[in-house]
PLY file of the C-alpha trace (Angstrom):
ply
format ascii 1.0
element vertex 455
property float x
property float y
property float z
element edge 454
property int vertex1
property int vertex2
end_header
-9.95 -9.92 35.55
-13.78 -10.94 34.61
-15.60 -9.63 32.22
-19.12 -9.93 30.56
-18.20 -12.00 27.76
-20.31 -14.70 27.64
-18.82 -16.71 24.48
-15.34 -17.37 23.25
-13.96 -17.71 19.63
-11.01 -20.47 20.63
-8.23 -19.63 18.23
-5.95 -22.65 17.48
-3.31 -21.87 19.63
-5.86 -22.44 22.56
-5.93 -26.17 21.70
-2.00 -26.44 21.19
-0.31 -24.71 23.56
-2.98 -24.01 26.81
-3.72 -26.68 29.60
-6.68 -28.52 28.54
-10.27 -26.99 28.33
-11.81 -28.36 31.21
-8.71 -27.37 33.68
-8.53 -23.80 32.80
-10.13 -21.44 35.30
-13.01 -19.58 33.12
-14.22 -17.92 35.70
-10.41 -15.70 35.72
-11.90 -14.39 32.21
-15.72 -13.88 32.13
-18.19 -13.43 35.54
-20.89 -15.18 33.40
-22.17 -18.61 34.32
-22.31 -21.05 32.08
-19.34 -20.10 29.43
-19.69 -21.18 25.53
-16.33 -22.23 23.50
-17.12 -21.93 19.70
-14.53 -23.62 17.52
-14.04 -21.72 13.95
-14.09 -23.93 10.94
-10.96 -22.52 10.08
-9.53 -23.79 13.23
-10.89 -27.13 12.83
-9.09 -26.78 9.24
-5.63 -25.93 10.88
-5.89 -28.93 13.52
-6.74 -31.48 10.80
-3.30 -30.28 9.44
-1.38 -30.84 12.46
-2.17 -34.24 13.26
0.45 -35.78 11.56
3.14 -33.50 12.83
5.71 -35.54 15.50
5.91 -34.09 19.11
3.42 -32.23 21.45
1.84 -30.11 18.99
0.72 -33.02 17.03
-0.33 -35.18 19.85
-2.67 -32.06 21.06
-3.96 -31.76 17.41
-4.69 -35.51 17.39
-6.52 -35.33 20.77
-8.50 -32.14 19.67
-9.27 -33.67 16.70
-10.84 -36.69 18.69
-12.87 -33.54 20.73
-14.01 -31.99 16.93
-15.61 -35.57 16.38
-17.08 -36.31 19.50
-18.83 -32.83 19.08
-19.87 -33.78 15.77
-21.76 -37.22 16.84
-23.85 -35.87 19.48
-27.34 -34.78 18.84
-26.96 -31.43 20.27
-23.74 -30.47 18.48
-21.91 -29.64 21.51
-20.14 -31.17 24.60
-19.88 -30.32 28.28
-16.02 -29.71 29.13
-16.61 -28.59 32.62
-19.84 -29.48 34.52
-19.31 -26.59 37.07
-17.34 -23.33 38.46
-18.56 -22.08 35.65
-20.35 -24.64 33.61
-18.17 -24.84 29.79
-19.41 -26.05 27.05
-18.08 -26.86 23.39
-19.34 -26.30 20.01
-18.19 -25.87 16.29
-19.28 -22.66 14.63
-21.94 -22.84 12.05
-21.49 -23.36 8.30
-21.06 -22.41 5.86
-17.61 -20.68 6.09
-17.79 -17.02 5.50
-17.30 -15.65 2.19
-14.69 -13.12 0.98
-17.09 -11.07 -0.92
-18.71 -10.48 2.71
-15.64 -9.13 4.47
-13.92 -6.79 1.55
-11.50 -5.68 4.40
-10.24 -8.98 5.30
-7.23 -10.75 3.72
-8.41 -13.95 2.88
-4.83 -15.60 2.00
-4.32 -15.44 6.24
-5.53 -17.85 8.43
-5.72 -15.11 11.12
-8.45 -12.76 9.22
-10.66 -15.96 8.50
-10.82 -17.06 11.89
-11.59 -13.64 12.84
-14.32 -12.96 10.23
-16.09 -16.31 11.44
-15.70 -14.34 15.18
-16.91 -11.13 13.55
-19.95 -12.89 12.05
-21.29 -15.05 14.79
-20.95 -11.82 17.08
-22.75 -10.01 15.04
-25.86 -11.75 16.08
-25.15 -11.00 20.22
-24.59 -8.17 22.24
-21.56 -6.23 21.72
-18.74 -7.61 23.88
-20.61 -10.69 24.84
-18.50 -12.57 22.24
-14.75 -12.59 22.32
-11.94 -14.13 20.20
-9.26 -15.74 22.63
-6.05 -16.09 21.49
-2.06 -16.03 22.49
-0.60 -14.54 19.38
-0.22 -11.38 18.82
-1.06 -10.58 15.24
-4.74 -11.81 15.62
-5.43 -9.51 18.66
-3.94 -6.69 16.46
-6.23 -7.56 13.50
-9.41 -8.43 15.88
-9.11 -4.58 17.39
-8.41 -3.34 13.88
-11.80 -5.12 12.40
-13.91 -4.18 15.39
-13.96 -7.75 16.95
-13.64 -8.11 20.75
-10.66 -10.13 21.44
-9.30 -11.50 24.73
-5.67 -12.64 25.41
-4.72 -16.02 27.02
-3.25 -15.66 30.78
0.34 -16.69 30.80
-0.81 -19.14 33.83
-2.75 -20.82 30.97
0.46 -21.82 28.80
1.95 -25.13 29.03
5.51 -25.21 30.18
8.36 -24.89 27.16
8.39 -28.62 26.00
11.92 -30.31 26.80
13.88 -31.91 24.41
16.44 -34.75 24.78
18.60 -33.93 21.73
19.25 -30.39 23.15
22.98 -30.72 21.92
21.66 -31.87 18.25
19.37 -28.77 18.17
22.58 -26.48 19.43
24.75 -27.74 16.36
22.05 -27.35 14.43
21.54 -24.16 15.52
25.04 -23.35 14.79
24.73 -24.63 11.01
21.76 -22.45 10.66
24.00 -19.32 11.79
26.57 -19.95 9.40
24.00 -20.80 6.62
22.28 -17.01 7.55
25.76 -15.46 6.39
24.68 -16.14 2.79
20.86 -16.12 3.74
18.60 -13.17 2.58
16.81 -11.84 5.06
14.80 -8.06 5.60
13.18 -6.21 8.55
10.37 -4.10 8.93
10.24 -1.43 11.27
7.37 1.01 12.01
7.43 4.22 13.82
6.86 3.67 17.42
7.16 -0.11 16.59
8.27 -0.89 20.55
4.56 -0.26 21.21
2.96 -1.47 18.54
0.76 1.69 18.18
0.13 5.09 16.54
-2.20 7.39 17.89
-3.11 10.69 16.31
-5.78 13.49 16.90
-7.69 14.61 13.99
-9.76 17.88 13.17
-13.34 16.94 12.77
-15.01 20.36 10.91
-17.92 21.31 11.54
-20.02 22.39 8.58
-21.16 25.92 7.82
-24.12 26.97 8.78
-26.71 28.59 6.40
-26.09 32.01 8.16
-22.16 31.69 7.76
-22.51 30.93 4.33
-24.63 34.06 3.25
-22.38 36.44 5.18
-19.51 34.80 3.15
-21.20 35.13 0.07
-22.30 38.63 0.38
-18.77 39.42 1.39
-17.35 37.85 -1.99
-19.70 40.18 -3.91
-17.95 42.75 -2.53
-14.85 41.59 -3.27
-15.29 40.55 -6.88
-18.94 42.46 -7.74
-20.39 41.96 -11.41
-19.04 44.09 -13.45
-21.39 46.44 -15.32
-21.79 49.67 -17.00
-22.10 52.08 -13.80
-18.35 51.03 -12.82
-17.24 51.87 -16.19
-16.00 48.88 -17.28
-18.92 48.55 -20.39
-18.28 52.04 -21.40
-14.40 51.83 -21.10
-13.45 48.18 -21.57
-15.95 46.54 -23.88
-16.01 49.66 -26.01
-12.29 49.35 -26.81
-12.17 45.85 -27.35
-15.75 45.47 -28.80
-17.13 43.30 -26.68
-20.13 41.93 -28.26
-23.77 41.88 -26.69
-24.00 38.52 -26.51
-21.00 38.32 -24.48
-22.23 40.97 -22.20
-25.38 38.59 -21.95
-23.85 34.93 -21.07
-21.70 37.20 -18.70
-24.63 38.63 -16.51
-27.34 35.86 -17.24
-24.55 32.67 -17.22
-21.11 33.15 -16.19
-21.43 35.23 -12.96
-24.33 33.58 -11.78
-22.77 30.16 -12.23
-19.47 31.48 -10.67
-21.74 32.77 -7.59
-23.30 29.28 -7.50
-20.24 27.37 -7.42
-18.44 29.23 -5.00
-21.60 28.59 -2.49
-21.33 24.83 -3.39
-17.54 24.84 -2.26
-18.46 26.47 0.89
-21.05 24.12 1.58
-18.98 21.20 0.95
-16.14 22.52 2.83
-15.67 20.75 5.70
-16.41 17.33 3.90
-13.36 18.41 1.37
-10.53 19.25 4.80
-11.61 15.94 5.89
-10.16 14.87 2.12
-6.92 16.58 1.98
-6.17 16.16 5.91
-3.45 13.86 7.08
-0.91 12.85 9.63
2.55 14.12 9.62
5.09 12.46 7.34
5.96 8.81 8.58
8.27 6.22 7.78
8.61 2.40 7.20
12.13 1.29 7.28
13.21 -1.68 5.35
16.39 -3.42 6.09
18.26 -6.28 4.49
19.63 -7.96 7.33
20.78 -10.94 5.94
24.34 -11.96 4.41
22.97 -11.56 0.58
20.91 -9.37 -1.57
17.21 -9.53 -2.16
16.48 -10.11 -5.62
13.02 -8.96 -7.39
11.78 -7.49 -4.04
8.12 -6.29 -4.02
6.96 -4.52 -1.14
3.03 -3.54 -0.49
1.83 -1.07 2.10
-1.91 -1.66 3.08
-4.38 0.37 5.20
-6.82 -1.69 7.20
-10.01 -1.17 9.32
-11.04 2.68 9.36
-7.59 4.04 8.00
-6.73 5.35 4.82
-3.29 5.91 3.01
-2.10 9.49 1.79
0.97 10.67 -0.15
3.75 12.07 2.31
5.67 15.23 1.21
5.06 19.27 1.38
4.84 19.00 -2.20
1.60 16.59 -2.18
0.51 18.42 1.22
0.51 21.88 -0.86
-1.42 20.29 -3.85
-3.97 18.76 -1.86
-4.78 22.31 0.09
-4.23 24.14 -3.73
-7.54 22.16 -4.44
-9.55 24.08 -1.77
-9.00 27.37 -3.87
-12.03 29.00 -4.35
-12.75 29.28 -8.62
-11.48 32.60 -9.94
-14.39 34.93 -11.14
-15.35 34.97 -14.71
-13.52 37.10 -17.10
-14.83 38.38 -20.57
-12.48 37.21 -23.27
-12.98 40.09 -26.26
-11.10 37.54 -28.60
-12.77 34.17 -28.15
-11.21 32.84 -31.22
-7.85 33.50 -30.83
-5.84 31.21 -28.46
-4.56 32.42 -25.14
-1.10 31.25 -25.55
-0.67 33.73 -28.54
-0.78 36.61 -26.11
2.84 35.52 -24.80
6.09 33.31 -25.03
5.82 30.35 -24.11
8.67 27.50 -24.63
7.04 24.08 -25.91
7.51 21.53 -23.08
9.25 18.25 -23.99
8.24 15.06 -22.05
10.65 13.38 -20.21
12.82 10.91 -21.37
12.12 6.72 -20.32
15.13 6.68 -17.85
16.09 3.28 -17.32
15.70 2.35 -13.54
18.19 1.41 -11.23
18.68 -1.80 -9.92
18.90 -1.08 -6.14
16.36 1.40 -5.77
12.58 1.22 -4.38
10.16 2.45 -7.35
6.26 2.72 -7.18
4.43 0.34 -9.24
0.96 1.82 -8.19
-0.53 4.99 -8.58
0.05 5.95 -4.87
-1.78 9.39 -5.25
-4.93 7.78 -6.29
-5.25 4.40 -3.97
-5.83 4.78 -0.35
-5.60 1.04 0.62
-2.70 -0.33 -0.91
0.60 0.89 -2.61
3.05 -1.61 -4.22
6.54 -0.96 -4.72
9.36 -3.06 -6.38
13.16 -3.44 -6.37
15.19 -5.21 -8.54
17.98 -5.86 -5.97
17.74 -4.74 -2.31
21.80 -4.70 -1.34
22.28 -6.06 2.54
23.16 -4.72 5.05
21.30 -1.58 3.70
17.81 0.22 4.30
15.08 2.03 2.41
12.60 4.10 3.75
9.06 4.60 2.53
7.28 7.43 3.90
3.46 7.81 4.04
0.73 9.48 5.35
-2.32 8.31 7.40
-6.15 9.75 7.87
-9.69 8.50 9.31
-11.55 6.43 6.46
-14.78 8.50 7.78
-15.36 10.95 10.64
-18.30 9.45 12.37
-18.14 9.06 16.16
-15.58 10.73 18.64
-12.81 8.35 17.19
-11.87 5.78 15.04
-9.11 2.46 14.51
-7.45 1.02 12.17
-3.84 -0.62 11.10
-1.38 -0.49 9.00
0.89 -3.38 7.54
3.62 -3.97 5.25
4.40 -7.22 3.56
7.83 -7.83 1.94
8.46 -10.65 -0.76
11.41 -11.31 -2.81
12.52 -14.14 -5.21
15.21 -15.21 -2.90
13.03 -14.70 0.24
11.80 -17.50 1.86
8.36 -16.35 2.61
6.64 -13.41 3.27
7.79 -10.94 5.87
4.86 -9.20 7.49
4.71 -6.20 10.19
1.33 -4.77 11.45
1.01 -1.84 13.51
-2.37 -0.27 15.21
-3.53 3.23 14.32
-6.01 5.12 16.41
-7.73 8.64 15.56
-9.12 11.12 18.35
-11.61 13.40 16.74
-11.03 17.19 17.75
-14.12 19.66 17.07
-12.96 22.06 14.98
-14.48 25.66 13.42
-14.20 25.64 9.80
-15.22 29.32 9.18
-11.54 31.04 9.86
-10.73 28.63 6.92
-13.10 29.73 4.69
-12.44 33.39 5.37
-8.56 32.54 4.90
-9.91 31.19 1.44
-11.81 34.60 0.77
-8.22 36.07 1.50
-6.74 33.63 -1.43
-4.71 31.66 1.61
-5.17 28.07 2.66
-4.79 27.28 6.24
-3.28 31.22 6.73
-0.86 30.06 3.90
-0.48 32.73 1.37
0 1
1 2
2 3
3 4
4 5
5 6
6 7
7 8
8 9
9 10
10 11
11 12
12 13
13 14
14 15
15 16
16 17
17 18
18 19
19 20
20 21
21 22
22 23
23 24
24 25
25 26
26 27
27 28
28 29
29 30
30 31
31 32
32 33
33 34
34 35
35 36
36 37
37 38
38 39
39 40
40 41
41 42
42 43
43 44
44 45
45 46
46 47
47 48
48 49
49 50
50 51
51 52
52 53
53 54
54 55
55 56
56 57
57 58
58 59
59 60
60 61
61 62
62 63
63 64
64 65
65 66
66 67
67 68
68 69
69 70
70 71
71 72
72 73
73 74
74 75
75 76
76 77
77 78
78 79
79 80
80 81
81 82
82 83
83 84
84 85
85 86
86 87
87 88
88 89
89 90
90 91
91 92
92 93
93 94
94 95
95 96
96 97
97 98
98 99
99 100
100 101
101 102
102 103
103 104
104 105
105 106
106 107
107 108
108 109
109 110
110 111
111 112
112 113
113 114
114 115
115 116
116 117
117 118
118 119
119 120
120 121
121 122
122 123
123 124
124 125
125 126
126 127
127 128
128 129
129 130
130 131
131 132
132 133
133 134
134 135
135 136
136 137
137 138
138 139
139 140
140 141
141 142
142 143
143 144
144 145
145 146
146 147
147 148
148 149
149 150
150 151
151 152
152 153
153 154
154 155
155 156
156 157
157 158
158 159
159 160
160 161
161 162
162 163
163 164
164 165
165 166
166 167
167 168
168 169
169 170
170 171
171 172
172 173
173 174
174 175
175 176
176 177
177 178
178 179
179 180
180 181
181 182
182 183
183 184
184 185
185 186
186 187
187 188
188 189
189 190
190 191
191 192
192 193
193 194
194 195
195 196
196 197
197 198
198 199
199 200
200 201
201 202
202 203
203 204
204 205
205 206
206 207
207 208
208 209
209 210
210 211
211 212
212 213
213 214
214 215
215 216
216 217
217 218
218 219
219 220
220 221
221 222
222 223
223 224
224 225
225 226
226 227
227 228
228 229
229 230
230 231
231 232
232 233
233 234
234 235
235 236
236 237
237 238
238 239
239 240
240 241
241 242
242 243
243 244
244 245
245 246
246 247
247 248
248 249
249 250
250 251
251 252
252 253
253 254
254 255
255 256
256 257
257 258
258 259
259 260
260 261
261 262
262 263
263 264
264 265
265 266
266 267
267 268
268 269
269 270
270 271
271 272
272 273
273 274
274 275
275 276
276 277
277 278
278 279
279 280
280 281
281 282
282 283
283 284
284 285
285 286
286 287
287 288
288 289
289 290
290 291
291 292
292 293
293 294
294 295
295 296
296 297
297 298
298 299
299 300
300 301
301 302
302 303
303 304
304 305
305 306
306 307
307 308
308 309
309 310
310 311
311 312
312 313
313 314
314 315
315 316
316 317
317 318
318 319
319 320
320 321
321 322
322 323
323 324
324 325
325 326
326 327
327 328
328 329
329 330
330 331
331 332
332 333
333 334
334 335
335 336
336 337
337 338
338 339
339 340
340 341
341 342
342 343
343 344
344 345
345 346
346 347
347 348
348 349
349 350
350 351
351 352
352 353
353 354
354 355
355 356
356 357
357 358
358 359
359 360
360 361
361 362
362 363
363 364
364 365
365 366
366 367
367 368
368 369
369 370
370 371
371 372
372 373
373 374
374 375
375 376
376 377
377 378
378 379
379 380
380 381
381 382
382 383
383 384
384 385
385 386
386 387
387 388
388 389
389 390
390 391
391 392
392 393
393 394
394 395
395 396
396 397
397 398
398 399
399 400
400 401
401 402
402 403
403 404
404 405
405 406
406 407
407 408
408 409
409 410
410 411
411 412
412 413
413 414
414 415
415 416
416 417
417 418
418 419
419 420
420 421
421 422
422 423
423 424
424 425
425 426
426 427
427 428
428 429
429 430
430 431
431 432
432 433
433 434
434 435
435 436
436 437
437 438
438 439
439 440
440 441
441 442
442 443
443 444
444 445
445 446
446 447
447 448
448 449
449 450
450 451
451 452
452 453
453 454
């Protein structure tokens, strides 16, 4: 379907797997005339690496490299690949290469991320939706969406037919040999929830900040729940006199501790909406790792990454309870008539012992990073991942910020191992739709000593 796109950033697969540029019906993708085609510097680099390959891809790479040299040798730095219907020109993206420091959310070791970074940098100078990454690969499409880059999938009709090979019998024999080798080969599969649709969608509460009037009413109410202790309610006469509280202690309570406690409570109400966002997370999710090969994977490293406007949250009810308990209001100040006597002398307490350093079980997965503090990257390790076994890694997700009506990102899982030939990577898109939510009922729960209605 035709769009308003004026410029296409071409991925490497457009040159290797599609009909030649001058034969493509660009008007099927855009209503704009002329059409501008841009070649990322990283695509030029990838084509150069393929020029020595045999077969059709090597031929295509060499022909494409000749086109790049033709572009380079023209005074205007561009070549017309189609004169009309629509007029289509091609040029190489401007130097220099993007710097990794300018794109902190990108994985610079991946060619797809580097190409998308070039498209994002180039498109920032034009109206949204007028510059689009053109690719036929799924991972670049997912990454482009996660990083806010417009993308277009190559139509199936543009692709070249599958290349026939006269050595089909030899290939079949080699496939059979490979199948036998796989029986002793290490292979790991990664499966996210809802991996069929390759997307996770959630509704997230967007809490409204309490108004000044609401906070004033809450503060008046909390003063009735926890009034300042004074002689009029008998506290000074009975308790202070009995335990011998000094005048300086009374002064500190009246002038410092009680007013400071009220100010702290008010500050908590003022930041309550932001605090609620900081502890909210999705229902618990699982990414499942399965060793499908014929042998165990050794020295396995698992990395779970949040990309785009998404952060990781620790899963489990205990973590959820700890996060919610952080929202509780501070206790009102109390006077200790014996400030120099440790509190633990008033009760019996057993001495706690640090747990012994237990030896790791070699077939279990252990966290190597502090997942309670990290929101972008979690790392795990396993000495031996048994074949035909599965390991589940629990996690939760949350938006990185709550601006706008919705937000998007992605989660990536990567598995490496000493005897895994190359890293196994799986990525799934994530989107949040925000739902405006009243914060006052939760503030009232806090006054009652509850969290979200929980005692």
